[in-house]
N, C-alpha and C positions, 0 to 999 in steps of 0.2 A: 685556344686560350682558356685559362681558368675563369670561373664566374667572377664578374666584377672588374676584370682586367682587360683594357682595350688598347690596341695599338692601331694607329692609322698609317697607311703606307700608300705610296704611289708606284705602280709598276710601269716601267718604260717599255713601250711596245717594240722598239727597235732592237734592244739587247736583253729584254726581260729583267733588267736590274731593278732592285727594290730600294726605294728611298723613303725614309720616315717623314711624315708630315704632321702638323699640329691638328687638333680637332677643328680649329677655325678654318684652316686650309681645306680640310676635307669637306666641311659644310659648305664653303664657298663653291667648290666644284660641284657638289650635289645641287646647289641652287641654280647653277647654269642650265640644268635640265627643266627648270620650272619658271625662272625669272632671271634671265641673263643680266638685265640692266641692274637689278638689285645686287646680284653677285659681284658685279664690277664696281659698284658704288663704294668708294672709300668711306663714305659717311653712313653706310647702312648701320642700323642699330644693332650693336653686339653687346651681349650681357655675359659677364663672367663672374658668377658668384664664388667660384673657387678661388679667385684672386684675393678674396677677402678672408680666406680661411687659413692663410699661411701660418698663423700662430697657433692654430688649433691642432692638437695631436690627432692623427688619423691612424686607423688600423692598416696593416699591410698584408695580412694573410687572408685569402678567401674564406678559410675555415673560421675566421673570427667575425665575419660579417653577421650582424644580428645579435651579437653579444655585447652591445654597447655599455650596458650597466656595469658589467664585470670589468670592462676596460676603463671606464670612467673612474671607477674605484681605484684602479691601478694608477691612472694619471693623477688623481688627486693625492694619492699616497706619495708619488714622486714630487709633486709640486709643493707639498707640505713638509717634505724632508728638510733637514738642516737643524739649526739651533731653534729649539721649540719657542723660545721667547719672541723670536722674530717670525719664523715660518708659520707658527700656529696662531698668530694674531688674527688672520681672517676667520679661522674657525671659532675663536673666542667671540669675535664681533658678531658672528652668525648666531651663536648661542644666546648672546645678550639681546638679540633682536626677537627671540621667540616669545610670543605672548598669545593669550586668548582674550580678546576684548579688553586689552589693556592690562591684564593680569600677567605678570612675569612667569615664565616657565623655565625650569631647570637651573638657571643661573640668574642672580640679580646683580645690580650695579655695584655692589661692594667688591665684586671680583672684577678688577679692571686690568689684571695682567695674567699672562699664562702661568707664571710661577704661583700666583695666588690660587689659580684654578687647580693646579697640580696638588698643592698642599691641601685644599679643601677636599679633593677627591680621595686623597690618602686617609685623611681623618675620618671621612664619612665611611669609607670602605672598612676600616678597622672597627668602627662603631657598629655597623650593621652585621659584621661577622660575629659579634657577640650576642646577637639577638636570635630568638627562635625564627626559623625560616619563614613562617607565614605571618609574622607580625605585621599588621596593616600599617601603611605609611602614616596615617594621621597620628599614630602613637609616637612617632619620632620626627614629625614634620618640624617642630620647633627647633630641635637640635640641628637639623639640616639648615634652617634659615640662619642660625648663628654662624654657620660657616659660609654663608652666601649662596646656598643651594635652595632651589624651590621645588615645588611638585613637578612631576613629569618623568622622574627616574624609574618609577615602578610602583606597583600597588602593594608590594610586600617587601620585607627585608631582603629576601633572596633575590627578587627581581631587581631591586635597587643595586644590590652588590654586583650583579652581572653587568648592568649598564655602566656603573662606576668603573669597574675593572676594564670594560671594553674601551671607554674613553681614555683611561690612563694608558692603556696599551697604544692607542692611537697617538697620544701626545708624546709618548716615549720613543716609539719607532713605528711610524705609520705603515700599515700593510693593508692590502686590499680586502682581505677577509674581515678583519676587525672593522675596517672603514665601512664596508657594506652592512655589516651587522649593526654597527652603531646607528647609522642613518635609518635603518629599518625600525629603530626604537625612538627616534627623535620625534617629539610631538609637534609636527609642523603642518599637518593636513587635517583639517576639520570640515571644511566646506568645499564642495566640488561642484563645478558647473560643466555640464555635458551639452554640446550643441549638435542637434540633428534637425535640420531646418526643412528640407524639401519633403514632398509627399504628405500623406495623412498620418501623422504620428499619434498613435493611440493604443489602447490596451485591448480593444475589441472592435470587430466589424471593420477593420481597416486593411488587413492583408488581402492583396489582390487588387486594391485600388491603385490608380496611377502612381508610379514612383514609390510604391510602398511594399516592402517585402522583408527580406532577411535582416536588413539593418535595424529595423524596429525591434525584432526579436532579440538580436545581439545586444542592443543598448539596454533593453529592459532587464535581461539577465545580468548584464554587466553591472548595472546600478544596484541590483539586489546583492550581488557578490561584493561590490565595493562597500556598501553600507555594512554588511555583516563583518567584513574584515576591519572597517573603521571602528565599529563598536567594540570589537575584541581588542584592538590596539589601545583604544582610549581606556578601557578597563585595565589592561596591563600596565598602562602608563600611570595609573593611579589618579585619573582625572574625572571630574564630574562635568563633562562637556556633552552637549547635544549636537552631533554633526548634522549637516544638511547637504543633500545632493539635489540639485536642480537640473532637470532635463529641459533645455530651451529648444522650443520648436515653434512653428508658425501657427498662429490662431487663424482659423479659416471660418468666417461666419457662415458660408454656404457649405455646411459640414457633411452633407450627403448621408445624414442619419448616424454619424459618428459623434464622438465627444470632442472633435477638433475645434469646436466653437466655445469650449469651456476653458477659461483662463488658467485656473489652477486646479490640478487633479492629482490626488495622492497616487503613488505607484503602489499597486497591489503587492501584498506580502512584504512591505517594508514599513518602518516606523517613522522615518525622517526624510523620505525622498518624495519629490513631486515633479509633475510635468508642468512647466510654466510656458504658456503659449502667448506669444507677442505677435501682433498683426503686422503685415506689410502695409505700407502707406502709399496712397496714390499721390500724385504730384501736388494736389490741393490739400493733402493732409488727412484725407478720409481713410478708414480701414478698407483695404482691398478685400472683397467678399469671396472671390472664387479661387479655386486651385490654380496654381501656375506650374508649368513643367519645370523640372530641375534644370533644363537647358536655358530657361528664359528668366531666371530670377535675379540675375546679376544687378540690374538697376536698383533693386530694393535692398541690397545687403548692407550698404553703408548706413542707411537710416535705421535698418533693423538692428545693427550692432549698437547704435547710439541708444535706441529705445530699450533694448535688452539690458544694456549696462545699467541704466537708471533703475530698472525694475529689480535687477539682481542686487544692487547696492542697498536698495530699500528692504528687500525680503531678508537678505543675509545680515543686514545691519553692518555692512562692511564689505571688504573685498573677499572674493573666494581665495582659497589656497592653491587650487589647481583647476585649470581649464582644459577640457578635452574636446577636440573637434572631430567631426565625422563627415566624410565625403568632402568634395570641393567646397561647397557652400558653407558647411559648418566649420571647416578648417580655416577658411578665410576670415569668417567672423571671429573665431577663436583667436586668430592672429591679431586682428584689430584690437580686440579687447585686452589680450595679454600685453600687447605693446603699450596700450594706454594705462593699464593698471599696474604693470610690472609684475605680473603673475606668471608662474611656471605654466608652460603650455605643452600638451601632448597632442598629437594628431593621428588619426586613423583614416586611411584612404578608402577602405572597402572595395573600391574599384577605381582605377585610373583610366579614364576614357581614351586617352591617347593610345593605349595598348590594345583597345578593343576594336578600333577602326584603323584598318591598314593604311599607312601613309597619310594619316590625318594631320600630321604636322606640315609636310610639304604641300599637301593638297587642301590646306585649311580654307582657302578661298571658296572652293567648291562646296564645302560643308557648312560654312559659317552662317549662312542665312537660316539654316535649319537647326544647327546645334550650337552655334556661338562658341566654337572651340577657341577662338582668339581670346575670349574672356576666360574660359575654363582653364586652359593651359597656363595662362598668366597667373591666375589665382592659385593654381597648384604649385607653381614655382615660388610664389610669395609665401604660401603656407609651409611648404617643405623647408624653406630656408629660415623662416622665422621661428619655427617650432623648436623647443628645447629637446624633445625626444619624439620619436616616431614609433608607433606600435604596429607591428605586422603579425600575421598569423603563421607565416611559414618563411623559411629561407628563400624558397623559390619566388615568393612575392617580391623580395628585395633584389636578389641577384641571379635568379633563374638557375640554369645549369650550363654545362659545357655546350649543349646543343641550342639553348634558347635563352635570350636575355630575360631578366626579371622585369616586373612592372616598373619598379623604381629605376632600375638600370637603363630602361628605355629613355629616361629623362636626363641621362648624363650629358650628352651633347646632341642637340637637335636644332633644326631650323624651321622657321615659318616665313618663307620668302615673301618680302614685301612688308613684313611686320617686325620680326625680331629673330636674331641668331643667338642661340645659347651655347657659347663656347664651353661653359661648364654650368649645368643646371643643378644637379644634385649628385653627390659622390656617395656611392653605396658603402665606402669604407669609412664614412663619417660615424663616429661613435654614438650618434643620436639614434641610430637604428637598433631596435630591440624586437625579438620575437616573443610574443606572449599569446599563445594559442587559446582561444576560448574553449569553454566546455559546453556541455548540454545541462539543462536544468534537471538535476538529479531527483527532484521531487516528481518530475514527469517521466523522465527516461531512466528507469532503474531495471535491474536484471529480472528476467522472466522467472527466475528461481525464487524470488522473494514473494512467496505465495500469499503471505498475510497482507501484502500491500497491493495485490492485483485488483484491478477495477472490474470485478466480475459483473457488476451491473451493466457494463458496456458490452458484455459478451454477446447478448442477443443481437445488438446492432451490428457488431463486427461479423458475427455468423452470417447475417443477411448480406452484409457488404461483400464478403468473400465467396459465399457458397450458394446463394439463391440462384435458381436456374433461369429466371426471367430477366431480360434486358429492361433497364429503366433509364431515366434521364441522369442517373448517378453512376451507372455501371453497365458495361456490356460484356458479352462472353460468359463462359461458365467453366467450372472445373469438374469434369466427369469423374475423375478418381481422386477423391479427397484424402486418400491415404498417402499420397505422394508428398514429399517435402515441397515447400514453396520457395522459389527465388523471387525476391521482391525488390522493386525499385520505386523511388518517389522523387520527383523533380519537376521543374517547369517543362513544358512541352516546347522546346526549341531545339535548333540544330546542335548547338554546343553541348547541351545536356545529353543528347544522343540516346534518348529513350527508344526512338524508332530503330536505332542501330542495334540495341539489345534485343528488341523483338525479332529483328531479321536474323541475328546470330542464333537465337533460339529456334526459329522456324527452320533454319538450314541444318541444325544439328540433331539428328535422329536419336543419338545416344542420350543427349541431354533431355530431349522431350520424353523419352521413355522413363527417365529417372525422376523428373521434377515437373511441377506446374509453374506457370509464370503469372505473377500479379504485378501490375504497374499502376501507380497513382500519378496522373499527369494531365494537366490542362483541362480543356473542355472536350466533350465527346462529339459535339455537333459543330461543324465548321461555320455554320450560318450564325452561331451565337458569338463568335470571336470577332474582334476588330483588329487583331494583331496579324499582320500579313504572314509572318514566319510561323506563328502558331497554326494558322489556317492550313498552310502547306504540310505541317507535321501531322495535323489531325487527319487530313486526307491520306497521307502516307500510311498512317496507322491502320486505317480501315482497309487500304489496299493490301497491306502485309498480312493482316488477319485473314483476308479472303485468299490471297495468293498461296499461303502456306496451310490453309484450312486449320486454323489454330483454335477455333471454337471447340470447347471441351477441354482445352489445355491452358487457356489464357483468360484472365479477368482484367479488364481495363476499367479502372475507377477514376472518376474525374477528381480534380485537385481538392484536397482536404485541408481545411484551415483550423480545425479543432486540435490543438497540440496535445491535449490530454488524451483524446481518443486515439490520436496518432501514436502516442507512446504505448498504449495498450495494443494497438495494431502490430507494432514491431514485436511485442512480446508474444502475441498469438502466432505470428510467423515463426518465432523461435520455438514455440510449442511443437511445431511440425518438424523441427530440426532442419529448418530451411536456411536461407542465406540472403543477405542484402547485397545487391549489386549496384555499383555506382559507375556507369559506363561513359562518363563525360569525355568529350574530346579534349577539354581542358577544364580544370577546377581549381580556382585560386586557393580555396581552403578545403571545404568538404564537411559542412556541419551535419548533414544527414549521415555521413560516415560515423561521426562521433555519437550521434543519437542511437544509431543501430548497434554500435559496439557497446554503448552503455546499457542497452537492453539485453546484451548477451548473444546477439546474432553473429554467426560467422559472416565475415564481410569480404567482398571482392570489390576493389576500387581502382579507378584509372591510375596509371603511372604518370599521367601528365598533370603535374601541379601538386597541390598540398597533400592530397591523400597518400602520395608516395612517401611523405614524411610521417604521416599518422601511423601507417601500418608497416610493421616489419614483415616483409614478404615471407610467406611460408611458416611464420611463427604466430603472429597475432592477427593474421588475415592474409590476403593475397592481392598482389598487383596484377592488373590486366592491361594489355595494350589495346586501346580503343581503335588503333589504326589497323589492327589485325584481328578481325572478328572471329575467324576460324580458330586461331590460337587461343583467344579469350574464352570462347565457348567450350573448347576442349579442356581447358584448365578447370573450368567450373564443373564439367561433367566428370572429370577424373576425381575431383574432390568428393562428389556425391557417390561415385562408385566405391571409393575408399571407405567412406562412411557406412555404406551398405555392408561392406565386408567386415568393418571394424567400427561399430557404433561409438566406441569410446573416443574415436579420433575427433568427431564433431565437438564433444565436450572439451577436449584438449584445446582446440582452436578457440572456442567460445571463452574459456577461462583465460587464455593468454590475451585475448582481446580486451577483456575487462581489466586485467592487470596493466596493460599498456595505457588504458584510459586513466586509471587511478594514479599512475606514476607521472603522467605528462599532460593530461587534457581534462582538467577540472576547473570550474570557475574559482575555486579556492586558490589554486596555484596561480591562476590569472590575476586575481585581485591582489594577492601578495606581491607579485611582480610589479604591477602598475603603481601601487602605493610606494613601493621601494624606489621606483623610477621617480615619482613625484618628489620624494624627499631628497634623494641623491642629486638629481639634476637641478633641484632648487638651489642647493649649495654650490654645485658646479657653475651654475649661472652667475652666482654672486662672486665666485672665485675668479671668473674670467670677465668680469664686468667691463673693464677697460678695453680688452681685446675685442669685445662684441660691439662697441659703439659704432665703428666704421661701417660694419655690415648692417646694423640697424638703420643707420642713416641712408645707406644705399637702397635698402628695401623700402623704406618710407618714400624715398624719391621715386622709385620704380612704381609703387602703388599709386602715388599722386599724379605722376605725369603719364603713366601708361594705362594701368588698369582702369582708373576712373574715366579716362577718355573712351576706352573700349566699352565700358559698361553703359555709357550714354548712347551707344549705337544699338543697343539691344532694345527692341520694341517693348513698350509697356502695354499692358492689356487694358481694354476699356472696362468700365465698371459693370456693364451688363452684357457679358459675352454669351455664346452658346454654352451648352453643358460640356463639362470636361470629358475628353475621350476616355475609353476604357483601357487603352494601352498606355504604356509609360513613355511614349515618344514625345517629341517636342509639342508644345502647345499649338492648338489650331484655332485659338480664340482670335477675335478681332483685335487688331493691334494698332498702336500709333508708331509709325516707323520714323526714326530720327534721320538726321543727315548722314551722308557717307562718312566712313571712318577715316581719320587722319592720325598718323603717328606723330607725336609731339616732337618737332625738330630740335627743341632745347634738350630734351631727354636723349635724343640720338647723339647729339654732340657731346653732352656731359659724360654719358656712359662710355662713349668711344675714347674720349680723352682719359677717363678714369682707368680703363683697361690698359691703355698704352703705358700709363704711369706705373702699372703693376707688373 
């Protein structure tokens, strides 16, 4: 089957005939393997979110998945078609609602019909056409107001003319191109709230702490890009407005030497963005002092949402214009707040735990005491279905491939026997799905050829890191022949990242060893210093492989590096050797290190399992490798370096093509433009479908109140004075208060069962 398309069938053993069945029937059969009584119970809780989406247009082609914004513009054009005076009234009402702190934008109340709006647009366009192109808006603001038009059309006569013409075209005959262009210019977003709650969220000394990694880097880069794009848009709109972006995270009094106990912290390299930290509260209302695992935080989230909402309204002096959630906890809180305030909401999963643990839905009981997946999967379902749009980094994250379902696709139909059956969880053909790939910070990750920007002060440190002959607590192994190119990899030291796999490929391939050296940056070097069981296994395996293949003299193993600035220059120093970056993961959802390496001009080889397969055009801007076939992968790398040895210009060709690919598709500028366009367009789409959305909103509110809240009460809360937090990002090992056994609300079971039958 094609990605996103599922058919459920029953094969009769006596004659091998095939009979189609519903998702619900399939799930009931699956349940008999785990809980036969639940499967046979007619009153088992069954949820069908798809039954409430019948009036919402959906995509039909797998190739369209992830292009939601484009298709929403088409759907809006279709819905607004007809006689403008009637069909365009919702658009006029939306424009009349635009304001900044009570000051009208674009249109004032004197324009109360579509005909009046069309007339005003025509008069204004003729007028600005007679002005010099760069005439500033204040020079003709008074004339605009006479026609019922306010600031927000543009900062110059030329910009105003373009926006006026764009809206006139939409009113005359709506088309998706002009629709999307117009909403990219509408001044509707000034204040943004971003939720990232778990872990230690900070700007320094946090990476490597429990539950703290790439998501923090992603969000800080995201915020900088969004602010820069907001400021540019506000300028072009001709407004004197100060935007604000707040990153909401948890205040942790026991901050372990970080700034996670500081309530308000400016985001570095921004003008108007801050980290706002709000504490979790104990049951008696005190601030919870210690870190709590991301798997254990569910009892705190509802109160956290309430406290955060009050802080946000105070600091912003009003509601935000856009709320973006991150991971399960941030997405749930974003859902609660967006529902309460009526604000447009976007969500970003980063990782969906259901896809990381095999059969974690049907075997949820076995895992629940440790991971509380009953809460997590319920929260994921609520957030996915509440959100106005969902941001993903790759197509495969949504719908996978012909061979493997995507992370979101795994949530289409699934069951948790004894708890809940999801006949339809989330549909990947929903137009809320959008692909917006992040970039790398180009002030840190820039091409090795930009000599004037190179951080030469760091070269002595990097020289020691790569080439010193002595083993230290930071690196082991050495490179005997420093004239060889270097193949380089940097990742966590776990099984999925497959760094030990790369080392074994290298050790087994004599041709590759003759051509290049190997440098890996990964994990700790001493197993006794790690508290992560999987990392300990991989550390021991690394040492064994180095001894087995006698790699000393050809390999340098460097422990994990958290200095992004130095890492950027390290990539460039590898490029100086005409080396390559290799990302050998068994599966990689996106591949930020691939983006970083390509930004620095490194020739890049990356796994064909996951996001990197979309980033790299194989054989043009880099190369795909199959992590399941190490011999084939290592031969492909060796053949590349042999070709470069025979034709040195080939390396430059691949390097240049990689940079071109990045500039065309993978920059934070492109990302920020897409996300703000989503915020504006889905904001109007939400208004346009307000009546159709009411039933689903009520359904979700009921599901939250009768299901999630009961489940959250079963998650143990931590005591005020626990042992120190563990170094690994696993579930909390603190002393806990354990509540009573879980019970599914019988009222909810009956209501949802009847509701589904009525649909």
